[in-house]
PDB file of N, CA, C and O in Angstrom:
ATOM      1  N   UNK A   1       0.809  -1.088  -0.221  1.00  0.00           N
ATOM      2  CA  UNK A   1      -0.129  -0.289   0.252  1.00  0.00           C
ATOM      3  C   UNK A   1       0.340   1.124  -0.051  1.00  0.00           C
ATOM      4  O   UNK A   1       1.313   1.086   0.703  1.00  0.00           O
ATOM      5  N   UNK A   2       0.403   2.576  -0.679  1.00  0.00           N
ATOM      6  CA  UNK A   2       1.609   3.648  -0.768  1.00  0.00           C
ATOM      7  C   UNK A   2       1.294   4.601   0.432  1.00  0.00           C
ATOM      8  O   UNK A   2       0.318   4.866   1.134  1.00  0.00           O
ATOM      9  N   UNK A   3       2.435   4.936   0.334  1.00  0.00           N
ATOM     10  CA  UNK A   3       1.748   6.005   1.941  1.00  0.00           C
ATOM     11  C   UNK A   3       2.142   7.000   1.611  1.00  0.00           C
ATOM     12  O   UNK A   3       2.843   7.080   0.602  1.00  0.00           O
ATOM     13  N   UNK A   4       1.773   8.237   2.463  1.00  0.00           N
ATOM     14  CA  UNK A   4       1.194   9.829   2.149  1.00  0.00           C
ATOM     15  C   UNK A   4       1.700  10.373   3.009  1.00  0.00           C
ATOM     16  O   UNK A   4       1.623   9.853   4.122  1.00  0.00           O
ATOM     17  N   UNK A   5       2.384  11.570   2.857  1.00  0.00           N
ATOM     18  CA  UNK A   5       2.815  13.094   4.173  1.00  0.00           C
ATOM     19  C   UNK A   5       2.367  13.138   4.503  1.00  0.00           C
ATOM     20  O   UNK A   5       1.617  12.337   3.943  1.00  0.00           O
ATOM     21  N   UNK A   6       1.571  13.700   5.706  1.00  0.00           N
ATOM     22  CA  UNK A   6       0.342  14.403   6.394  1.00  0.00           C
ATOM     23  C   UNK A   6       1.617  15.115   8.142  1.00  0.00           C
ATOM     24  O   UNK A   6       2.701  14.929   8.695  1.00  0.00           O
ATOM     25  N   UNK A   7       0.100  16.095   8.217  1.00  0.00           N
ATOM     26  CA  UNK A   7       0.866  17.018   9.188  1.00  0.00           C
ATOM     27  C   UNK A   7      -0.306  16.481   9.689  1.00  0.00           C
ATOM     28  O   UNK A   7      -1.346  16.351   9.042  1.00  0.00           O
ATOM     29  N   UNK A   8      -0.002  15.927  11.735  1.00  0.00           N
ATOM     30  CA  UNK A   8      -1.589  16.227  12.100  1.00  0.00           C
ATOM     31  C   UNK A   8      -1.114  16.928  13.383  1.00  0.00           C
ATOM     32  O   UNK A   8      -0.245  16.440  14.105  1.00  0.00           O
ATOM     33  N   UNK A   9      -1.893  18.418  13.698  1.00  0.00           N
ATOM     34  CA  UNK A   9      -2.088  19.400  14.256  1.00  0.00           C
ATOM     35  C   UNK A   9      -2.711  18.827  15.736  1.00  0.00           C
ATOM     36  O   UNK A   9      -3.678  18.071  15.652  1.00  0.00           O
ATOM     37  N   UNK A  10      -2.328  19.074  16.723  1.00  0.00           N
ATOM     38  CA  UNK A  10      -2.991  18.397  18.005  1.00  0.00           C
ATOM     39  C   UNK A  10      -2.928  19.327  19.134  1.00  0.00           C
ATOM     40  O   UNK A  10      -2.028  20.086  19.493  1.00  0.00           O
ATOM     41  N   UNK A  11      -4.157  19.081  19.637  1.00  0.00           N
ATOM     42  CA  UNK A  11      -3.992  20.667  20.965  1.00  0.00           C
ATOM     43  C   UNK A  11      -4.804  19.649  22.046  1.00  0.00           C
ATOM     44  O   UNK A  11      -5.632  18.836  21.635  1.00  0.00           O
ATOM     45  N   UNK A  12      -4.477  19.787  23.438  1.00  0.00           N
ATOM     46  CA  UNK A  12      -4.912  19.122  24.035  1.00  0.00           C
ATOM     47  C   UNK A  12      -4.965  20.026  25.587  1.00  0.00           C
ATOM     48  O   UNK A  12      -4.356  20.576  26.505  1.00  0.00           O
ATOM     49  N   UNK A  13      -5.651  19.815  25.254  1.00  0.00           N
ATOM     50  CA  UNK A  13      -7.396  20.841  26.767  1.00  0.00           C
ATOM     51  C   UNK A  13      -6.894  20.082  28.003  1.00  0.00           C
ATOM     52  O   UNK A  13      -6.802  20.700  29.063  1.00  0.00           O
ATOM     53  N   UNK A  14      -6.520  18.620  27.931  1.00  0.00           N
ATOM     54  CA  UNK A  14      -7.102  18.322  29.510  1.00  0.00           C
ATOM     55  C   UNK A  14      -5.211  17.081  29.562  1.00  0.00           C
ATOM     56  O   UNK A  14      -4.792  16.198  28.814  1.00  0.00           O
ATOM     57  N   UNK A  15      -4.769  17.597  30.582  1.00  0.00           N
ATOM     58  CA  UNK A  15      -3.882  16.964  30.587  1.00  0.00           C
ATOM     59  C   UNK A  15      -3.277  15.606  30.701  1.00  0.00           C
ATOM     60  O   UNK A  15      -2.285  14.941  30.404  1.00  0.00           O
ATOM     61  N   UNK A  16      -4.703  15.563  31.439  1.00  0.00           N
ATOM     62  CA  UNK A  16      -4.785  13.650  32.342  1.00  0.00           C
ATOM     63  C   UNK A  16      -4.645  13.000  31.036  1.00  0.00           C
ATOM     64  O   UNK A  16      -4.098  11.939  31.335  1.00  0.00           O
ATOM     65  N   UNK A  17      -4.865  13.003  29.385  1.00  0.00           N
ATOM     66  CA  UNK A  17      -4.963  12.782  28.038  1.00  0.00           C
ATOM     67  C   UNK A  17      -3.063  12.740  27.631  1.00  0.00           C
ATOM     68  O   UNK A  17      -2.594  11.927  26.835  1.00  0.00           O
ATOM     69  N   UNK A  18      -2.540  13.395  28.095  1.00  0.00           N
ATOM     70  CA  UNK A  18      -1.456  13.050  27.434  1.00  0.00           C
ATOM     71  C   UNK A  18      -0.379  11.917  27.531  1.00  0.00           C
ATOM     72  O   UNK A  18       0.712  11.840  26.964  1.00  0.00           O
ATOM     73  N   UNK A  19      -0.969  11.086  28.380  1.00  0.00           N
ATOM     74  CA  UNK A  19      -0.378   9.723  28.441  1.00  0.00           C
ATOM     75  C   UNK A  19      -1.100   8.648  27.679  1.00  0.00           C
ATOM     76  O   UNK A  19      -0.730   7.670  28.328  1.00  0.00           O
ATOM     77  N   UNK A  20      -1.549   8.375  27.139  1.00  0.00           N
ATOM     78  CA  UNK A  20      -2.242   7.945  26.226  1.00  0.00           C
ATOM     79  C   UNK A  20      -1.822   8.315  24.648  1.00  0.00           C
ATOM     80  O   UNK A  20      -1.397   7.603  23.738  1.00  0.00           O
ATOM     81  N   UNK A  21      -2.146   9.820  24.731  1.00  0.00           N
ATOM     82  CA  UNK A  21      -1.376  10.262  23.377  1.00  0.00           C
ATOM     83  C   UNK A  21      -0.433   9.316  23.478  1.00  0.00           C
ATOM     84  O   UNK A  21      -0.632   8.249  22.897  1.00  0.00           O
ATOM     85  N   UNK A  22       0.935   9.541  24.331  1.00  0.00           N
ATOM     86  CA  UNK A  22       2.522   9.138  24.095  1.00  0.00           C
ATOM     87  C   UNK A  22       2.032   7.881  23.503  1.00  0.00           C
ATOM     88  O   UNK A  22       2.378   7.431  22.411  1.00  0.00           O
ATOM     89  N   UNK A  23       1.083   7.289  24.439  1.00  0.00           N
ATOM     90  CA  UNK A  23       1.062   5.999  24.280  1.00  0.00           C
ATOM     91  C   UNK A  23       1.016   5.686  22.746  1.00  0.00           C
ATOM     92  O   UNK A  23       1.956   5.114  22.195  1.00  0.00           O
ATOM     93  N   UNK A  24      -0.112   6.081  22.076  1.00  0.00           N
ATOM     94  CA  UNK A  24      -0.529   6.082  20.427  1.00  0.00           C
ATOM     95  C   UNK A  24       0.423   6.879  19.784  1.00  0.00           C
ATOM     96  O   UNK A  24       0.330   6.626  18.582  1.00  0.00           O
ATOM     97  N   UNK A  25       1.343   7.764  19.994  1.00  0.00           N
ATOM     98  CA  UNK A  25       2.290   7.947  18.877  1.00  0.00           C
ATOM     99  C   UNK A  25       3.320   7.377  19.088  1.00  0.00           C
ATOM    100  O   UNK A  25       4.283   7.579  18.348  1.00  0.00           O
ATOM    101  N   UNK A  26       3.422   6.220  20.514  1.00  0.00           N
ATOM    102  CA  UNK A  26       4.611   5.005  20.415  1.00  0.00           C
ATOM    103  C   UNK A  26       4.064   4.085  19.823  1.00  0.00           C
ATOM    104  O   UNK A  26       4.940   3.440  19.247  1.00  0.00           O
ATOM    105  N   UNK A  27       3.127   3.687  19.658  1.00  0.00           N
ATOM    106  CA  UNK A  27       2.768   2.668  18.575  1.00  0.00           C
ATOM    107  C   UNK A  27       2.798   2.710  17.277  1.00  0.00           C
ATOM    108  O   UNK A  27       2.813   1.651  16.650  1.00  0.00           O
ATOM    109  N   UNK A  28       2.820   4.485  16.328  1.00  0.00           N
ATOM    110  CA  UNK A  28       2.896   3.867  15.306  1.00  0.00           C
ATOM    111  C   UNK A  28       4.607   4.960  15.586  1.00  0.00           C
ATOM    112  O   UNK A  28       4.646   5.692  14.597  1.00  0.00           O
ATOM    113  N   UNK A  29       5.431   5.162  16.177  1.00  0.00           N
ATOM    114  CA  UNK A  29       6.533   5.195  15.859  1.00  0.00           C
ATOM    115  C   UNK A  29       7.822   5.198  14.698  1.00  0.00           C
ATOM    116  O   UNK A  29       8.911   5.730  14.483  1.00  0.00           O
ATOM    117  N   UNK A  30       7.011   4.360  14.213  1.00  0.00           N
ATOM    118  CA  UNK A  30       7.700   3.869  12.855  1.00  0.00           C
ATOM    119  C   UNK A  30       8.055   4.466  11.602  1.00  0.00           C
ATOM    120  O   UNK A  30       8.930   4.472  10.736  1.00  0.00           O
ATOM    121  N   UNK A  31       6.320   5.252  12.112  1.00  0.00           N
ATOM    122  CA  UNK A  31       5.763   6.164  10.702  1.00  0.00           C
ATOM    123  C   UNK A  31       6.354   7.497  10.478  1.00  0.00           C
ATOM    124  O   UNK A  31       6.670   8.087   9.445  1.00  0.00           O
ATOM    125  N   UNK A  32       6.440   7.928  12.198  1.00  0.00           N
ATOM    126  CA  UNK A  32       6.660   9.768  12.180  1.00  0.00           C
ATOM    127  C   UNK A  32       7.976   9.844  12.000  1.00  0.00           C
ATOM    128  O   UNK A  32       8.870   9.015  12.167  1.00  0.00           O
ATOM    129  N   UNK A  33       7.977  11.230  11.542  1.00  0.00           N
ATOM    130  CA  UNK A  33       9.192  11.425  11.085  1.00  0.00           C
ATOM    131  C   UNK A  33       9.278  12.881  12.038  1.00  0.00           C
ATOM    132  O   UNK A  33      10.413  12.728  12.491  1.00  0.00           O
ATOM    133  N   UNK A  34       9.032  13.542  12.333  1.00  0.00           N
ATOM    134  CA  UNK A  34       9.117  14.209  13.806  1.00  0.00           C
ATOM    135  C   UNK A  34       8.436  14.639  14.420  1.00  0.00           C
ATOM    136  O   UNK A  34       7.737  15.255  13.615  1.00  0.00           O
ATOM    137  N   UNK A  35       7.795  14.927  15.952  1.00  0.00           N
ATOM    138  CA  UNK A  35       7.116  16.040  16.647  1.00  0.00           C
ATOM    139  C   UNK A  35       7.525  17.296  17.379  1.00  0.00           C
ATOM    140  O   UNK A  35       8.528  17.664  17.990  1.00  0.00           O
ATOM    141  N   UNK A  36       6.752  17.631  17.178  1.00  0.00           N
ATOM    142  CA  UNK A  36       7.355  19.121  18.059  1.00  0.00           C
ATOM    143  C   UNK A  36       5.743  19.253  18.657  1.00  0.00           C
ATOM    144  O   UNK A  36       4.674  18.963  18.120  1.00  0.00           O
ATOM    145  N   UNK A  37       5.919  19.573  19.420  1.00  0.00           N
ATOM    146  CA  UNK A  37       5.066  20.130  21.144  1.00  0.00           C
ATOM    147  C   UNK A  37       5.426  21.813  21.729  1.00  0.00           C
ATOM    148  O   UNK A  37       6.549  22.122  22.128  1.00  0.00           O
ATOM    149  N   UNK A  38       4.584  22.512  21.699  1.00  0.00           N
ATOM    150  CA  UNK A  38       4.926  24.052  22.082  1.00  0.00           C
ATOM    151  C   UNK A  38       3.762  23.544  23.375  1.00  0.00           C
ATOM    152  O   UNK A  38       2.780  22.816  23.226  1.00  0.00           O
ATOM    153  N   UNK A  39       4.277  24.226  24.700  1.00  0.00           N
ATOM    154  CA  UNK A  39       3.387  24.287  25.941  1.00  0.00           C
ATOM    155  C   UNK A  39       2.683  26.014  25.668  1.00  0.00           C
ATOM    156  O   UNK A  39       2.935  27.218  25.625  1.00  0.00           O
ATOM    157  N   UNK A  40       2.494  25.823  25.646  1.00  0.00           N
ATOM    158  CA  UNK A  40       0.619  27.654  26.268  1.00  0.00           C
ATOM    159  C   UNK A  40       0.305  27.747  27.317  1.00  0.00           C
ATOM    160  O   UNK A  40      -0.774  27.458  27.836  1.00  0.00           O
ATOM    161  N   UNK A  41       1.610  28.341  27.932  1.00  0.00           N
ATOM    162  CA  UNK A  41       0.372  28.427  29.986  1.00  0.00           C
ATOM    163  C   UNK A  41      -0.764  29.038  29.964  1.00  0.00           C
ATOM    164  O   UNK A  41      -1.842  28.902  30.542  1.00  0.00           O
ATOM    165  N   UNK A  42      -0.055  30.176  28.704  1.00  0.00           N
ATOM    166  CA  UNK A  42      -1.286  31.492  29.743  1.00  0.00           C
ATOM    167  C   UNK A  42      -2.256  30.804  29.058  1.00  0.00           C
ATOM    168  O   UNK A  42      -3.269  31.439  29.353  1.00  0.00           O
ATOM    169  N   UNK A  43      -2.760  29.473  27.978  1.00  0.00           N
ATOM    170  CA  UNK A  43      -4.049  28.749  27.775  1.00  0.00           C
ATOM    171  C   UNK A  43      -4.598  28.197  29.199  1.00  0.00           C
ATOM    172  O   UNK A  43      -5.654  28.403  29.799  1.00  0.00           O
ATOM    173  N   UNK A  44      -3.389  27.370  29.514  1.00  0.00           N
ATOM    174  CA  UNK A  44      -3.651  26.111  29.574  1.00  0.00           C
ATOM    175  C   UNK A  44      -3.559  24.870  28.352  1.00  0.00           C
ATOM    176  O   UNK A  44      -4.461  24.038  28.440  1.00  0.00           O
ATOM    177  N   UNK A  45      -2.770  24.707  27.460  1.00  0.00           N
ATOM    178  CA  UNK A  45      -3.505  24.301  26.961  1.00  0.00           C
ATOM    179  C   UNK A  45      -2.013  23.476  25.984  1.00  0.00           C
ATOM    180  O   UNK A  45      -0.973  24.071  26.263  1.00  0.00           O
ATOM    181  N   UNK A  46      -1.807  22.395  25.057  1.00  0.00           N
ATOM    182  CA  UNK A  46      -0.336  22.100  24.505  1.00  0.00           C
ATOM    183  C   UNK A  46      -0.631  21.492  23.158  1.00  0.00           C
ATOM    184  O   UNK A  46      -1.405  20.588  22.844  1.00  0.00           O
ATOM    185  N   UNK A  47       0.255  22.284  22.398  1.00  0.00           N
ATOM    186  CA  UNK A  47      -0.591  22.004  21.339  1.00  0.00           C
ATOM    187  C   UNK A  47       0.860  22.119  20.562  1.00  0.00           C
ATOM    188  O   UNK A  47       1.779  22.934  20.645  1.00  0.00           O
ATOM    189  N   UNK A  48       0.541  20.328  19.362  1.00  0.00           N
ATOM    190  CA  UNK A  48       1.340  19.243  19.378  1.00  0.00           C
ATOM    191  C   UNK A  48       1.229  19.402  17.813  1.00  0.00           C
ATOM    192  O   UNK A  48       0.092  19.612  17.389  1.00  0.00           O
ATOM    193  N   UNK A  49       2.732  19.298  16.472  1.00  0.00           N
ATOM    194  CA  UNK A  49       2.485  18.633  15.433  1.00  0.00           C
ATOM    195  C   UNK A  49       2.978  17.410  15.291  1.00  0.00           C
ATOM    196  O   UNK A  49       3.521  16.804  16.215  1.00  0.00           O
ATOM    197  N   UNK A  50       2.830  16.959  14.137  1.00  0.00           N
ATOM    198  CA  UNK A  50       3.136  15.640  14.433  1.00  0.00           C
ATOM    199  C   UNK A  50       3.113  15.429  12.794  1.00  0.00           C
ATOM    200  O   UNK A  50       2.085  15.581  12.133  1.00  0.00           O
ATOM    201  N   UNK A  51       4.775  14.947  12.065  1.00  0.00           N
ATOM    202  CA  UNK A  51       4.535  14.966  10.691  1.00  0.00           C
ATOM    203  C   UNK A  51       5.085  13.242  10.411  1.00  0.00           C
ATOM    204  O   UNK A  51       6.028  12.684  10.972  1.00  0.00           O
ATOM    205  N   UNK A  52       4.522  12.894   9.780  1.00  0.00           N
ATOM    206  CA  UNK A  52       4.311  11.429   9.625  1.00  0.00           C
ATOM    207  C   UNK A  52       4.114  10.928   7.961  1.00  0.00           C
ATOM    208  O   UNK A  52       3.681  11.636   7.052  1.00  0.00           O
ATOM    209  N   UNK A  53       4.577   9.465   7.860  1.00  0.00           N
ATOM    210  CA  UNK A  53       4.667   9.231   6.716  1.00  0.00           C
ATOM    211  C   UNK A  53       3.818   7.930   6.597  1.00  0.00           C
ATOM    212  O   UNK A  53       4.529   7.064   7.107  1.00  0.00           O
ATOM    213  N   UNK A  54       3.062   7.557   6.326  1.00  0.00           N
ATOM    214  CA  UNK A  54       2.428   6.338   6.646  1.00  0.00           C
ATOM    215  C   UNK A  54       1.299   5.665   5.358  1.00  0.00           C
ATOM    216  O   UNK A  54       1.311   6.294   4.300  1.00  0.00           O
ATOM    217  N   UNK A  55       0.433   4.529   5.433  1.00  0.00           N
ATOM    218  CA  UNK A  55      -0.522   4.645   4.525  1.00  0.00           C
ATOM    219  C   UNK A  55      -1.704   5.048   4.919  1.00  0.00           C
ATOM    220  O   UNK A  55      -2.212   4.571   5.934  1.00  0.00           O
ATOM    221  N   UNK A  56      -2.330   6.006   4.162  1.00  0.00           N
ATOM    222  CA  UNK A  56      -3.605   6.819   4.358  1.00  0.00           C
ATOM    223  C   UNK A  56      -4.979   6.196   5.643  1.00  0.00           C
ATOM    224  O   UNK A  56      -5.865   6.849   6.195  1.00  0.00           O
ATOM    225  N   UNK A  57      -4.685   4.927   5.736  1.00  0.00           N
ATOM    226  CA  UNK A  57      -5.423   4.296   6.634  1.00  0.00           C
ATOM    227  C   UNK A  57      -4.752   4.272   7.861  1.00  0.00           C
ATOM    228  O   UNK A  57      -5.524   4.380   8.814  1.00  0.00           O
ATOM    229  N   UNK A  58      -3.452   4.156   8.181  1.00  0.00           N
ATOM    230  CA  UNK A  58      -2.806   4.874   9.186  1.00  0.00           C
ATOM    231  C   UNK A  58      -3.002   5.827   9.594  1.00  0.00           C
ATOM    232  O   UNK A  58      -3.612   6.029  10.644  1.00  0.00           O
ATOM    233  N   UNK A  59      -2.760   6.252   9.220  1.00  0.00           N
ATOM    234  CA  UNK A  59      -2.978   8.341   9.047  1.00  0.00           C
ATOM    235  C   UNK A  59      -4.294   8.399  10.221  1.00  0.00           C
ATOM    236  O   UNK A  59      -4.484   8.384  11.437  1.00  0.00           O
ATOM    237  N   UNK A  60      -4.982   8.473   8.998  1.00  0.00           N
ATOM    238  CA  UNK A  60      -6.781   8.320   9.587  1.00  0.00           C
ATOM    239  C   UNK A  60      -6.884   7.852  11.027  1.00  0.00           C
ATOM    240  O   UNK A  60      -7.276   8.569  11.947  1.00  0.00           O
ATOM    241  N   UNK A  61      -6.496   6.579  11.146  1.00  0.00           N
ATOM    242  CA  UNK A  61      -6.697   5.288  12.027  1.00  0.00           C
ATOM    243  C   UNK A  61      -6.348   6.595  13.649  1.00  0.00           C
ATOM    244  O   UNK A  61      -7.107   7.041  14.510  1.00  0.00           O
ATOM    245  N   UNK A  62      -4.957   6.772  13.398  1.00  0.00           N
ATOM    246  CA  UNK A  62      -4.364   7.451  14.587  1.00  0.00           C
ATOM    247  C   UNK A  62      -4.491   9.308  14.980  1.00  0.00           C
ATOM    248  O   UNK A  62      -4.113   9.849  16.019  1.00  0.00           O
ATOM    249  N   UNK A  63      -5.111   9.939  13.827  1.00  0.00           N
ATOM    250  CA  UNK A  63      -6.003  11.090  13.664  1.00  0.00           C
ATOM    251  C   UNK A  63      -7.171  10.669  15.169  1.00  0.00           C
ATOM    252  O   UNK A  63      -6.989  10.774  16.381  1.00  0.00           O
ATOM    253  N   UNK A  64      -7.951  10.344  14.626  1.00  0.00           N
ATOM    254  CA  UNK A  64      -9.426   9.539  15.001  1.00  0.00           C
ATOM    255  C   UNK A  64      -8.862   9.094  16.538  1.00  0.00           C
ATOM    256  O   UNK A  64      -8.915   9.953  17.418  1.00  0.00           O
ATOM    257  N   UNK A  65      -8.514   8.228  16.747  1.00  0.00           N
ATOM    258  CA  UNK A  65      -8.340   7.822  17.612  1.00  0.00           C
ATOM    259  C   UNK A  65      -7.816   9.291  18.796  1.00  0.00           C
ATOM    260  O   UNK A  65      -8.395   9.632  19.827  1.00  0.00           O
ATOM    261  N   UNK A  66      -6.326  10.021  18.058  1.00  0.00           N
ATOM    262  CA  UNK A  66      -6.015  10.939  18.798  1.00  0.00           C
ATOM    263  C   UNK A  66      -7.235  12.242  19.767  1.00  0.00           C
ATOM    264  O   UNK A  66      -7.140  12.804  20.858  1.00  0.00           O
ATOM    265  N   UNK A  67      -8.376  12.261  18.566  1.00  0.00           N
ATOM    266  CA  UNK A  67      -9.902  13.122  18.445  1.00  0.00           C
ATOM    267  C   UNK A  67      -9.898  12.755  18.996  1.00  0.00           C
ATOM    268  O   UNK A  67      -9.199  13.455  19.729  1.00  0.00           O
ATOM    269  N   UNK A  68     -10.457  11.007  20.158  1.00  0.00           N
ATOM    270  CA  UNK A  68     -10.994  11.160  20.611  1.00  0.00           C
ATOM    271  C   UNK A  68     -10.718  10.657  22.074  1.00  0.00           C
ATOM    272  O   UNK A  68     -11.387  10.457  23.088  1.00  0.00           O
ATOM    273  N   UNK A  69      -9.401  10.550  21.689  1.00  0.00           N
ATOM    274  CA  UNK A  69      -9.452  11.038  23.401  1.00  0.00           C
ATOM    275  C   UNK A  69      -9.463  12.794  24.522  1.00  0.00           C
ATOM    276  O   UNK A  69      -8.709  13.767  24.544  1.00  0.00           O
ATOM    277  N   UNK A  70     -10.456  12.501  25.121  1.00  0.00           N
ATOM    278  CA  UNK A  70     -10.823  13.478  26.490  1.00  0.00           C
ATOM    279  C   UNK A  70     -10.237  14.064  26.070  1.00  0.00           C
ATOM    280  O   UNK A  70      -9.051  13.879  25.800  1.00  0.00           O
ATOM    281  N   UNK A  71     -11.324  15.578  25.749  1.00  0.00           N
ATOM    282  CA  UNK A  71     -10.022  16.855  25.923  1.00  0.00           C
ATOM    283  C   UNK A  71      -8.632  16.740  24.424  1.00  0.00           C
ATOM    284  O   UNK A  71      -7.460  17.076  24.251  1.00  0.00           O
ATOM    285  N   UNK A  72      -9.488  16.207  23.828  1.00  0.00           N
ATOM    286  CA  UNK A  72      -8.025  16.834  22.768  1.00  0.00           C
ATOM    287  C   UNK A  72      -8.472  16.482  21.830  1.00  0.00           C
ATOM    288  O   UNK A  72      -9.227  15.513  21.743  1.00  0.00           O
ATOM    289  N   UNK A  73      -7.916  17.561  20.443  1.00  0.00           N
ATOM    290  CA  UNK A  73      -8.728  17.462  18.952  1.00  0.00           C
ATOM    291  C   UNK A  73      -7.603  17.347  18.194  1.00  0.00           C
ATOM    292  O   UNK A  73      -6.517  17.717  18.640  1.00  0.00           O
ATOM    293  N   UNK A  74      -7.690  17.004  17.393  1.00  0.00           N
ATOM    294  CA  UNK A  74      -7.127  16.528  16.332  1.00  0.00           C
ATOM    295  C   UNK A  74      -7.416  16.988  14.652  1.00  0.00           C
ATOM    296  O   UNK A  74      -8.402  16.617  14.016  1.00  0.00           O
ATOM    297  N   UNK A  75      -6.292  17.896  14.102  1.00  0.00           N
ATOM    298  CA  UNK A  75      -7.020  17.596  12.387  1.00  0.00           C
ATOM    299  C   UNK A  75      -5.525  17.365  11.637  1.00  0.00           C
ATOM    300  O   UNK A  75      -4.405  17.679  12.039  1.00  0.00           O
ATOM    301  N   UNK A  76      -5.946  16.687  10.379  1.00  0.00           N
ATOM    302  CA  UNK A  76      -4.595  16.034   9.656  1.00  0.00           C
ATOM    303  C   UNK A  76      -4.779  16.916   8.149  1.00  0.00           C
ATOM    304  O   UNK A  76      -5.854  16.855   7.553  1.00  0.00           O
ATOM    305  N   UNK A  77      -3.599  17.748   7.599  1.00  0.00           N
ATOM    306  CA  UNK A  77      -3.314  18.345   6.118  1.00  0.00           C
ATOM    307  C   UNK A  77      -2.244  16.973   5.759  1.00  0.00           C
ATOM    308  O   UNK A  77      -1.275  16.366   6.217  1.00  0.00           O
ATOM    309  N   UNK A  78      -3.272  16.991   4.499  1.00  0.00           N
ATOM    310  CA  UNK A  78      -2.171  15.420   3.472  1.00  0.00           C
ATOM    311  C   UNK A  78      -1.729  16.956   2.609  1.00  0.00           C
ATOM    312  O   UNK A  78      -2.121  18.085   2.315  1.00  0.00           O
ATOM    313  N   UNK A  79      -0.417  15.811   2.472  1.00  0.00           N
ATOM    314  CA  UNK A  79       0.144  16.359   1.017  1.00  0.00           C
ATOM    315  C   UNK A  79       0.112  15.620  -0.183  1.00  0.00           C
ATOM    316  O   UNK A  79      -0.511  14.560  -0.146  1.00  0.00           O
ATOM    317  N   UNK A  80       0.544  15.887  -1.029  1.00  0.00           N
ATOM    318  CA  UNK A  80       0.156  14.993  -2.654  1.00  0.00           C
ATOM    319  C   UNK A  80       1.348  14.310  -2.884  1.00  0.00           C
ATOM    320  O   UNK A  80       1.595  13.876  -4.009  1.00  0.00           O
ATOM    321  N   UNK A  81       2.052  14.175  -2.028  1.00  0.00           N
ATOM    322  CA  UNK A  81       3.474  13.620  -2.409  1.00  0.00           C
ATOM    323  C   UNK A  81       2.449  11.655  -1.766  1.00  0.00           C
ATOM    324  O   UNK A  81       1.589  11.267  -0.975  1.00  0.00           O
ATOM    325  N   UNK A  82       3.233  11.207  -2.646  1.00  0.00           N
ATOM    326  CA  UNK A  82       2.935   9.491  -2.228  1.00  0.00           C
ATOM    327  C   UNK A  82       3.700   8.616  -2.480  1.00  0.00           C
ATOM    328  O   UNK A  82       4.157   9.081  -3.525  1.00  0.00           O
ATOM    329  N   UNK A  83       4.337   7.464  -2.305  1.00  0.00           N
ATOM    330  CA  UNK A  83       5.190   6.537  -1.754  1.00  0.00           C
ATOM    331  C   UNK A  83       4.758   5.282  -2.587  1.00  0.00           C
ATOM    332  O   UNK A  83       3.796   5.008  -3.305  1.00  0.00           O
ATOM    333  N   UNK A  84       6.021   4.572  -2.129  1.00  0.00           N
ATOM    334  CA  UNK A  84       5.951   3.353  -2.292  1.00  0.00           C
ATOM    335  C   UNK A  84       5.459   2.423  -0.694  1.00  0.00           C
ATOM    336  O   UNK A  84       5.349   1.197  -0.702  1.00  0.00           O
TER     337      UNK A  84
END
C-alpha cells in the first residue's frame, strides 16, 4: 500500500490525556518523521504537530484515535506526495 506524507495538528486541553496520547504515538513511531510540542501556559493547553509518512488508513486511524481522547482535538493535512 502506498504511503502519504501528512501533518497532524493536535491541541491538548486535558493534561490527563497526555499519557494515552504518548502511548498512541509510541505505537506508531515507525511512521513518525518528527514531533514538535509547544506548551502554551497562558491558556493551559499544549500544541503538538506530528509529521508522518504512512498509509492513509494508518494516518486517519491515528488521527481519529487521538481526536477521541478526552480534551484532545486533532486535524490532519495531507500532502499530495505519495510513496511506495
